[in-house]
Every structure is written in structure tokens, then in C-alpha cells.
C-alpha positions as CSV (number, residue, x, y, z in Angstrom):
1,M,129.0,21.7,242.7
2,I,127.0,22.2,239.5
3,K,127.2,26.0,239.9
4,E,131.0,25.8,240.3
5,K,131.3,23.8,237.1
6,K,129.1,26.2,235.2
7,K,131.1,29.1,236.6
8,R,134.4,27.5,235.6
9,F,133.0,26.8,232.0
10,V,132.0,30.5,231.7
11,N,135.3,31.7,232.9
12,K,137.1,29.5,230.4
13,L,135.0,31.0,227.6
14,K,135.7,34.5,228.8
15,H,139.4,34.0,229.6
16,K,141.6,36.1,227.4
17,Y,144.4,34.8,225.3
18,R,147.1,36.9,223.6
19,L,147.9,36.2,219.9
20,S,151.2,37.9,219.1
21,I,153.4,38.2,216.0
22,Y,157.2,38.8,216.5
23,N,160.0,39.8,214.3
24,D,162.1,36.6,213.9
25,D,165.4,38.6,213.9
26,T,164.8,41.1,216.7
27,F,162.0,39.3,218.6
28,E,160.2,42.6,218.6
29,E,156.4,42.3,218.9
30,V,154.9,43.5,215.6
31,W,151.2,42.8,216.2
32,F,149.1,41.2,218.9
33,L,145.4,40.4,219.4
34,R,143.6,39.6,222.6
35,L,140.8,37.0,222.2
36,S,138.7,34.7,224.3
37,R,137.1,31.5,223.3
38,L,133.8,33.3,223.2
39,N,135.2,35.9,220.8
40,V,136.4,33.1,218.5
41,F,133.1,31.3,218.5
42,S,131.2,34.6,217.9
43,I,133.4,35.6,215.0
44,L,133.2,32.2,213.3
45,G,129.5,32.0,213.8
46,T,128.9,35.5,212.3
47,S,131.2,34.7,209.4
48,V,129.4,31.5,208.6
49,L,126.1,33.2,208.8
50,L,127.1,36.1,206.5
51,F,128.7,33.7,204.0
52,T,125.5,31.6,203.9
53,I,123.3,34.7,203.4
54,A,125.6,35.8,200.6
55,I,125.4,32.5,198.8
56,I,121.6,32.4,199.1
57,V,121.4,36.0,197.6
58,L,123.7,35.1,194.7
59,I,121.8,32.0,193.9
60,A,118.3,33.6,194.2
61,F,119.0,36.9,192.3
62,T,121.8,36.2,189.9
63,P,122.3,33.8,186.9
64,L,124.7,31.7,189.0
65,R,121.7,29.5,190.0
66,E,121.8,28.1,186.4
67,F,125.1,26.5,187.2
68,I,123.6,24.4,189.9
69,P,123.3,20.7,188.7
70,G,119.6,19.9,187.8
71,Y,118.4,23.5,187.7
72,P,116.6,24.3,184.4
73,D,118.2,27.0,182.3
74,G,116.4,29.9,180.6
75,N,115.6,28.0,177.4
76,M,114.2,25.1,179.3
77,R,111.9,27.4,181.4
78,R,110.7,29.1,178.2
79,N,110.0,25.7,176.6
80,I,108.0,24.6,179.7
81,I,105.8,27.7,179.6
82,T,105.3,27.3,175.8
83,N,104.4,23.7,176.3
84,V,101.8,24.6,178.9
85,Y,100.1,27.0,176.5
86,K,100.2,24.5,173.7
87,L,98.8,21.8,176.0
88,D,95.9,24.1,177.0
89,S,95.1,24.8,173.3
90,L,95.3,21.1,172.4
91,E,93.0,20.3,175.3
92,H,90.5,22.8,173.9
93,E,90.8,21.5,170.3
94,L,90.5,17.8,171.5
95,E,87.3,18.8,173.2
96,I,85.9,20.3,170.0
97,R,87.0,17.2,168.0
98,D,85.3,14.9,170.5
99,R,82.1,16.9,170.0
100,Y,82.5,16.6,166.3
101,F,82.9,12.8,166.4
102,E,80.0,12.6,168.7
103,S,77.9,14.4,166.2
104,I,79.0,12.0,163.4
105,N,78.1,9.0,165.6
106,T,74.7,10.6,166.2
107,I,74.1,11.0,162.5
108,I,75.1,7.4,161.8
109,R,72.7,6.2,164.5
110,G,69.9,8.2,162.7
111,G,69.7,11.0,165.4
112,T,69.9,14.7,165.1
113,P,73.4,16.2,166.0
114,A,73.8,19.3,168.1
115,S,74.0,22.4,166.0
116,Y,77.3,24.2,165.5
117,E,75.4,27.4,166.1
118,S,75.2,26.6,169.8
119,S,78.9,26.0,170.1
120,Q,80.6,29.1,171.6
121,D,84.1,30.2,172.4
122,T,83.9,30.8,176.2
123,G,86.6,33.5,175.9
124,V,84.3,35.8,174.0
125,S,81.8,38.1,175.8
126,Y,78.8,37.8,173.4
127,E,76.8,40.3,175.5
128,E,79.0,43.1,174.2
129,I,78.4,42.3,170.5
130,T,76.1,44.7,168.8
131,F,74.3,43.9,165.5
132,D,73.0,47.4,164.9
133,K,73.5,48.6,161.3
134,S,75.2,51.9,160.8
135,E,74.0,54.6,158.4
136,H,76.9,53.7,156.0
137,D,76.0,50.0,156.0
138,S,72.4,50.9,155.2
139,L,73.4,53.2,152.3
140,L,75.8,50.6,150.9
141,R,73.1,47.9,151.1
142,Q,70.6,50.1,149.3
143,Q,73.1,51.0,146.6
144,I,73.9,47.3,146.0
145,E,70.2,46.3,145.8
146,E,69.5,49.1,143.4
147,E,72.4,48.1,141.1
148,E,71.4,44.5,141.1
149,L,67.9,45.4,139.8
150,F,69.5,46.6,136.6
151,N,72.5,44.2,136.3
152,L,71.3,40.7,135.7
153,S,74.7,39.2,134.8
154,I,77.6,40.9,136.4
155,L,80.2,38.1,136.1
156,A,79.1,36.3,133.0
157,G,81.6,35.0,130.5
158,S,85.1,36.0,131.8
159,N,87.6,35.6,134.6
160,N,89.2,39.0,134.3
161,K,89.4,41.5,137.1
162,T,87.5,44.1,135.0
163,D,84.4,41.8,135.2
164,F,84.1,42.7,138.9
165,S,84.2,46.5,138.5
166,S,80.5,46.9,138.9
167,I,80.2,44.7,142.0
168,H,80.4,46.3,145.4
169,F,81.9,43.8,147.8
170,Y,81.0,44.3,151.4
171,P,84.0,44.0,153.7
172,P,83.6,41.0,156.0
173,V,85.5,42.9,158.7
174,R,87.5,46.1,158.8
175,G,91.0,45.9,160.2
176,L,94.7,45.5,159.4
177,V,95.8,43.2,156.6
178,T,98.7,41.1,158.1
179,N,99.1,38.5,155.4
180,S,98.1,39.1,151.7
181,F,97.1,36.7,148.9
182,N,100.1,34.6,147.9
183,P,99.1,31.4,145.9
184,S,102.8,30.5,145.4
185,E,102.9,29.7,149.2
186,N,99.5,28.1,149.2
187,H,98.0,31.1,150.9
188,F,94.8,31.6,148.8
189,G,93.3,34.4,150.9
190,T,93.9,37.5,153.0
191,D,94.4,37.6,156.8
192,I,92.7,40.6,158.6
193,V,93.3,41.4,162.2
194,T,90.8,43.4,164.1
195,S,89.5,43.8,167.7
196,S,87.8,40.9,169.4
197,N,84.0,40.3,169.5
198,K,83.7,41.6,165.9
199,V,81.0,40.3,163.7
200,V,82.0,38.7,160.4
201,S,79.7,39.8,157.6
202,A,78.8,38.2,154.2
203,T,80.6,40.0,151.4
204,L,77.7,39.4,148.9
205,D,74.2,37.9,148.8
206,G,74.3,34.2,148.7
207,T,73.5,30.8,150.3
208,I,75.5,29.0,153.0
209,I,77.0,25.8,151.5
210,I,79.5,24.9,154.3
211,A,79.3,25.6,158.0
212,N,81.5,23.3,160.0
213,W,84.7,22.8,162.0
214,T,88.1,21.5,160.9
215,L,91.2,20.7,162.9
216,E,93.4,23.1,160.9
217,T,91.1,26.1,160.2
218,G,88.6,25.9,163.1
219,Y,85.1,27.1,162.4
220,V,84.7,27.7,158.7
221,I,81.7,29.0,156.7
222,Q,81.4,29.3,152.9
223,I,78.9,31.1,150.8
224,Q,77.9,30.4,147.2
225,H,77.1,33.6,145.3
226,D,75.8,34.3,141.9
227,N,78.0,33.6,138.8
228,N,80.1,30.9,140.3
229,L,81.6,33.1,143.0
230,I,82.4,31.6,146.5
231,S,83.6,33.4,149.6
232,V,85.3,31.5,152.5
233,Y,85.6,32.7,156.1
234,K,88.0,30.8,158.4
235,H,89.2,30.7,162.1
236,N,85.9,31.9,163.5
237,S,85.0,31.5,167.2
238,E,81.3,30.9,166.5
239,L,79.1,30.4,163.4
240,L,75.8,32.3,163.3
241,K,74.3,30.6,160.2
242,K,73.6,27.0,159.1
243,V,73.9,25.3,155.7
244,G,71.1,26.3,153.4
245,N,70.5,29.7,155.0
246,H,70.2,32.6,152.5
247,V,72.2,35.7,153.5
248,K,72.4,39.3,152.3
249,A,75.5,41.4,151.8
250,G,76.6,42.8,155.2
251,E,74.6,40.3,157.2
252,A,76.3,38.8,160.3
253,I,77.4,35.2,159.6
254,A,80.1,34.5,162.3
255,I,82.2,35.9,165.1
256,I,85.9,36.5,164.6
257,G,88.1,34.1,166.5
258,N,91.3,32.1,166.8
259,S,90.1,28.5,166.2
260,G,92.1,25.8,164.4
261,E,95.8,24.8,164.4
262,L,96.9,27.1,161.5
263,T,96.5,30.3,163.4
264,S,98.7,32.6,165.5
265,G,96.0,34.9,167.0
266,P,92.5,36.2,166.6
267,H,92.0,37.1,162.9
268,L,89.8,36.3,159.9
269,H,91.2,34.4,156.9
270,F,89.1,35.5,153.9
271,E,89.1,33.9,150.5
272,L,87.4,34.6,147.2
273,W,87.0,31.9,144.5
274,H,85.7,32.3,140.9
275,N,85.1,29.3,138.7
276,G,87.2,27.2,141.0
277,T,90.2,29.6,140.9
278,P,91.3,31.7,143.9
279,I,91.4,35.5,143.3
280,D,93.0,38.3,145.4
281,P,90.4,39.7,147.8
282,E,92.3,43.0,148.1
283,D,91.6,43.7,144.5
284,Y,87.9,44.0,145.2
285,V,87.4,44.5,148.9
286,A,88.5,47.6,151.0
287,F,89.4,46.3,154.4
């Protein structure tokens, strides 16, 4: 009995029907089509499947997906990625700030804070840094030392550029100047871009007067030179000297970096000040 019902059901599916189109005036058969229920189900199923695949492909590989309610557009996705990078940078800066406040609390309690010299940028491979002096560096150092023996007052008495003509400023780094001295826009130094892991060198002999970290300019080091001349080095990834250290021209004092909020990439912001007035470093230093 069950087999007969199943057989009748299969026969119904396979039974052919004729679909004809006739001319209304002459009753002549114009077109016909023989179909079974199984043919109809197969055609409908295949059509639905192909239509679904086409919709999925259009949504996945064309901009049509942006018209779906709730789907983020291109600007929103770019903002999300940008915010992720900013959040990562802020997390790093907050960690540095917390260490800074912890050092202040330690000083208030009468303890000895951790040295900034031990703070490192984990993105820098310090094993690759070489401190070997080249032949040109040694010759320049010798020339500076010989001239200083016979020049006891290089900068005395005037603020003019000609007063610096006999001074040989050692370049803190060698690279590409991307932003020049422009005091009208409160840019009192020169930005120099160079490869990573580069050593920042002292431009002249002097004594370290500031070696700390600020939220805007990151790791900063300042050197007091003779004749009221001060050099400033900002956005370093690590400081190699402490306050009170005496340094020679060309001696390593820091590692170039990208610390602080006012930076768009690894570079050195270098300033020169004479008698409390900023001067253009490019007038005296060949980067």
C-alpha cells in the first residue's frame, strides 16, 4: 500500500503537462512547452539558488553593501582604524605618564626615582646601534678641540650670525629637513627625518641641564654650552645622559624616536637658543 502511494506520487511529479499559446483569432498554436511538476520545482529551485548567489556576490564584492542599513561606510571604517591606532598610542603615552607620576611620588616620599636612562622604546632594536666613531667624526672633533684652544670667547658681546662663523657645530643627526625654523608659527627649531635607531649627538661641548619626558614633546634633552648657547633635542625614544653629565661635541646623548603628542613620525626636533632667543639651526649646522 505504501509502495503504491509512493509510486503514484512519483508518477504525478513526472507526469507531463502541455503549456500552449494560441492565436486568439485563428486558434492556431503559436508556442507550446511540455513540463512536469518535477521540471517546475527544479527550475524554480535553480533560479532561487542562482539569484541568492548573485545577491551574495554583489554584496560581498561591490559597493552595494554600503547601502545595507547598519553597514559602516568607507569613512566610518577609516575612522575606526584611525581610532585604533590613536588608542594604541594613547595607551603607550599613559603608561609613560604613570611612570612619570610614580617617580614624582617617589621623590616626594624621599626615595630615589627610576632613571629615565633605563626607559626604552620597545620598538627599537638597540642591539643594532653602533657607537663607533668614523674617521670624519674624529677629524672634526680634533679640529674643534684645536680651535677652542686658541679661541677663548667665540660668542662674546653680540647676537649676530657672524659671531658664530668660527664655531663648528656638529650635526646631531644627518638626514632630510622636513620642517624648517619658523618662529611666526611657533616652530623654533628644525625637524630632521632619518632612519630609525640613529644616535642623536651633542652639537657642541656642554652640560646636560634637562633630561626628562613631557606629554607634548616626549623625551627631551637640553645642553648648556659656553657663551649662553643652549641646544634642545626633542621626540627621542631614549635618553642616554642624565642631568649634570658633561658631554663633548659629537657624543651620543639620545636615540631618535617618535615620542610625544606633537609628532607625526620618527624624527628629531632640534633647536638652538642664544641669550634666550631662538636662532635658525640651518644657518650653522649642515644636516
